C-alpha positions in Angstrom: 0.0 -0.1 0.1 2.9 2.4 -0.3 3.2 4.9 -3.3 6.5 4.9 -5.0 8.2 6.8 -7.6 11.5 5.6 -9.0 14.0 8.4 -10.2 17.2 8.2 -12.1 19.5 10.8 -10.7 22.3 12.8 -12.4 24.8 10.2 -11.7 22.6 7.5 -13.4 21.7 5.7 -10.3 18.0 5.0 -9.6 16.3 5.8 -6.0 12.9 4.9 -4.7 11.1 7.8 -3.3 7.9 7.8 -1.3 5.6 10.6 0.4 7.7 12.9 2.3 11.2 12.0 1.0 13.4 15.0 0.3 15.7 15.8 -2.9 18.7 18.0 -2.4 22.3 18.4 -0.9 21.2 17.4 2.6 23.2 14.4 3.7 19.8 13.0 5.1 18.0 13.4 1.7 16.7 10.2 0.2 17.9 11.4 -3.1 21.2 13.3 -2.4 22.3 15.5 -5.4 25.8 16.8 -4.4 25.9 19.9 -6.8 26.4 23.6 -5.6 23.5 24.8 -7.8 21.0 22.6 -6.1 19.5 23.6 -2.5 20.1 21.7 0.5 16.3 20.7 0.5 15.5 21.5 -3.0 12.3 19.5 -3.3 9.9 16.9 -1.7 7.8 14.2 -2.8 4.2 14.5 -1.9 1.2 12.1 -2.5 -2.0 14.3 -3.3 -4.9 12.2 -3.9 -4.3 10.1 -6.8 -1.3 12.0 -7.8 2.4 11.8 -6.9 3.9 15.2 -7.0 7.2 16.8 -6.6 7.2 20.0 -4.9 9.8 22.7 -4.9 11.0 23.7 -1.4 14.2 25.8 -1.7 14.5 25.6 -5.4 12.4 25.4 -8.5 11.8 22.5 -11.0 12.6 22.8 -14.6 10.0 20.9 -16.8 9.9 21.3 -20.6 11.6 24.6 -20.7 9.8 26.2 -17.7 10.7 26.6 -14.1 7.7 25.8 -11.8 6.9 25.4 -8.3 5.5 21.9 -8.4 4.9 19.0 -11.0 2.7 15.9 -11.2 5.0 12.9 -11.7 4.8 10.4 -14.6 6.9 8.0 -16.0 9.3 9.3 -18.6 9.2 12.9 -17.1 12.3 14.7 -17.1 13.0 17.5 -14.5 16.0 19.9 -14.1 16.9 20.9 -10.5 19.3 23.3 -12.1 20.7 23.7 -15.7 22.4 20.6 -16.5 21.3 18.7 -13.4 18.5 16.5 -14.4 16.3 13.7 -12.9 14.2 11.1 -15.0 11.1 9.4 -13.6 11.6 5.9 -14.7 8.7 4.2 -12.6 5.4 5.1 -10.8 3.8 2.7 -8.6 0.6 3.9 -7.0 -1.4 1.7 -4.7 -5.1 1.0 -5.0 -5.6 1.7 -1.4 -4.1 3.5 1.9 -4.4 2.3 5.4 -6.9 4.4 7.3 -8.9 4.5 10.6 -12.6 5.0 11.5 -14.8 4.6 14.3 -17.1 5.9 17.0 -17.9 9.6 15.6 -14.6 9.5 13.5 -15.0 9.7 9.8 -12.5 7.5 8.0 -9.2 9.1 7.2 -5.7 7.9 6.0 -3.1 7.2 8.6 0.1 9.1 7.6 3.3 9.5 9.4 2.7 10.2 13.0 -0.9 10.9 14.2 -2.6 11.3 17.6 -6.1 10.4 18.6 -8.0 12.4 21.0 -11.3 11.4 22.4 -12.4 14.7 23.8 -14.5 16.6 23.2 -15.0 14.1 20.5 -12.8 11.9 18.7 -10.4 13.5 16.1 -7.1 12.6 14.5 -4.3 15.2 14.7 -1.1 15.1 12.6 2.0 14.6 14.8 2.8 13.3 18.3 1.0 14.8 21.4 1.9 13.9 25.0 -1.9 13.9 26.1 -3.2 11.8 23.2 -5.3 8.9 24.1 -3.6 6.7 21.3 -0.6 7.5 18.7 -0.3 5.7 15.5 2.9 5.8 13.5 4.5 4.1 10.3 4.4 4.4 6.6 1.6 3.7 4.1 1.9 -0.1 4.3 2.8 -0.8 8.0 1.4 1.0 11.1 1.7 0.5 14.9 -0.6 1.7 17.5 -0.1 2.7 21.1 -3.2 3.2 23.3 -2.2 4.9 26.7 0.8 3.3 28.2 0.1 -0.1 26.5 2.8 -1.8 24.5 2.6 -0.9 20.8 0.9 -3.4 18.6 1.4 -3.6 14.9 -1.8 -3.0 12.8 -3.5 -4.7 9.8 -6.5 -3.8 7.8 -9.6 -5.1 9.6 -8.1 -4.8 13.1 -10.1 -3.3 15.9 -8.7 -0.9 18.2 -10.4 -0.1 21.6 -9.5 3.3 23.0 -11.0 4.6 26.2 -14.2 2.2 25.5 -14.5 3.6 22.0 -14.2 1.3 19.1 -12.1 2.1 16.1 -11.3 0.1 13.0 -8.2 -0.1 10.6 -9.7 0.4 6.9 -8.5 0.3 3.4 -9.4 3.7 1.8 -9.4 3.7 -2.0 -6.8 6.0 -3.3 -9.3 8.1 -5.1 -10.9 8.9 -1.9 -7.7 9.8 0.0 -6.0 13.1 0.5 -2.8 14.6 2.0 -4.8 17.3 3.9 -5.8 16.0 7.3 -9.6 16.4 7.6 -10.6 16.8 11.2 -14.3 17.1 10.8 -16.8 20.0 11.3 -15.4 23.1 13.0 -15.2 27.0 12.5 -13.1 27.2 9.5 -9.7 29.2 9.7 -8.4 31.6 7.1 -4.6 31.9 7.0 -3.1 34.9 5.1 0.7 34.5 4.9 2.6 37.6 3.7 6.1 36.4 4.7 7.2 39.0 7.4 3.5 39.2 8.6 0.7 36.7 8.9 -3.0 36.7 9.7 -4.9 33.7 11.2 -8.8 34.3 11.3 -11.3 31.9 13.1 -14.9 33.1 13.3 -14.5 36.5 15.2 -11.0 35.8 16.5 -8.0 36.9 14.6 -4.4 36.8 15.3 -1.9 39.1 13.6 1.7 37.9 13.6 5.0 39.3 12.7 8.6 38.5 12.8 10.0 34.9 13.2 6.4 33.4 13.9 5.1 35.1 10.9 7.8 33.8 8.7 7.6 30.1 10.0 3.9 30.1 9.1 4.6 31.8 5.8 7.2 29.3 5.0 4.6 26.3 5.6 2.1 27.9 3.6 4.6 28.4 0.7 5.7 24.8 0.9 2.3 23.5 1.1 3.3 20.1 2.8 5.3 18.8 5.6 8.9 19.9 6.1 11.9 19.3 8.5 12.6 21.5 11.2 16.1 21.9 10.0 14.7 22.9 6.4 12.6 25.5 8.2 15.2 26.8 10.4 17.6 27.2 7.4 15.0 29.7 6.0 14.7 31.6 9.3 18.4 32.1 9.8 21.6 32.5 7.7 24.0 32.1 10.5 26.2 29.2 11.2 24.8 28.2 14.7 25.5 24.5 15.5 22.6 22.0 15.3 21.6 22.1 19.0 21.6 26.0 19.3 19.3 26.0 15.9 16.8 23.4 17.1 16.6 25.4 20.5 15.8 28.7 18.6 13.4 26.9 16.3 11.6 25.1 19.2 11.2 28.6 20.7 9.6 30.2 17.7 7.3 27.4 17.2 6.2 27.4 20.9 5.6 31.3 20.5 3.4 30.6 17.3 1.4 28.0 19.1 1.0 30.2 22.3 -0.5 33.2 20.4 -2.8 30.9 18.5 -4.0 29.3 21.9 -4.2 32.5 23.8 -6.5 34.0 21.2 -8.8 31.0 21.3 -7.7 29.5 17.9 -6.5 26.1 17.2 -2.9 25.8 18.6 -2.4 22.6 16.5 -2.9 24.3 13.4 0.9 23.9 13.2 2.3 20.7 14.5 5.6 19.1 15.0 5.5 15.3 14.5 7.9 12.8 16.3 10.1 12.4 13.3 11.3 16.1 13.0 8.5 17.1 10.4 6.4 20.3 10.9 3.3 21.0 8.9 0.2 23.1 8.7 -2.9 21.0 9.7 -5.8 22.1 7.8 -9.6 21.0 8.4 -12.4 21.0 6.0 -13.3 24.2 5.1 -10.0 26.0 6.0 -8.4 28.4 3.3 -5.0 29.6 2.7 -4.0 32.6 1.0 -0.4 32.8 -0.1 1.0 36.4 -0.5 4.7 35.3 -0.1 
């Protein structure tokens, strides 16, 4: 049940990439392209419904003579990361189904990366790890584990029942056509995010938060990327100095905490921006939410 794209890199070697994998100069990138004209985190693979895409993060993507922000992948497609530095899609394998969860008062939705299940005030799945979650799910498209409370984690299979706090949930197969990378958490007052790089606005009902400085830039980077990104990738956009990784992480966590606190203090959703247990940070949008990118 894992979506895979096979890409031939500039050195002629083929690499399998899945949802969330990075392409760039970073040593931890799944497809590392060690060329000074390529950004550290140049692009990221993302599964969007029935389409696998390559999203430009800190670089643009050259396709048929045009440089664009994202491209739908197909076999035979040639993509330039920089002039003379090209990739070729040699194979695209999309599953018919994804693993998901449904249950008491919880509409079915895909399990992706790390997700936390909260029972109150009603069941909802949130992207990322939460200390106060009633259950946590993690893994990849074809293999997931669940930890309920302090119990020992268990491996999940389609058809399994999961009891959480007396409520019943089921692991289900979701047709790819019905799946989406946007986490839908059910009906609520919609949020409108307006990102303008050095400033940003978050509206929910009559409440509004006006952001500036680093919290605004962090939110704007997430809007511009349009998907999850590593904390180190985002930190590289916020600061240009050569601070060591420990100092950089401390700075980043402080900015993320400030952003979430501003949202919470205004009565807005603090989990609009979440950090997963794997170092990824993402903007979590519910049904009806809108985003305006003015960056």
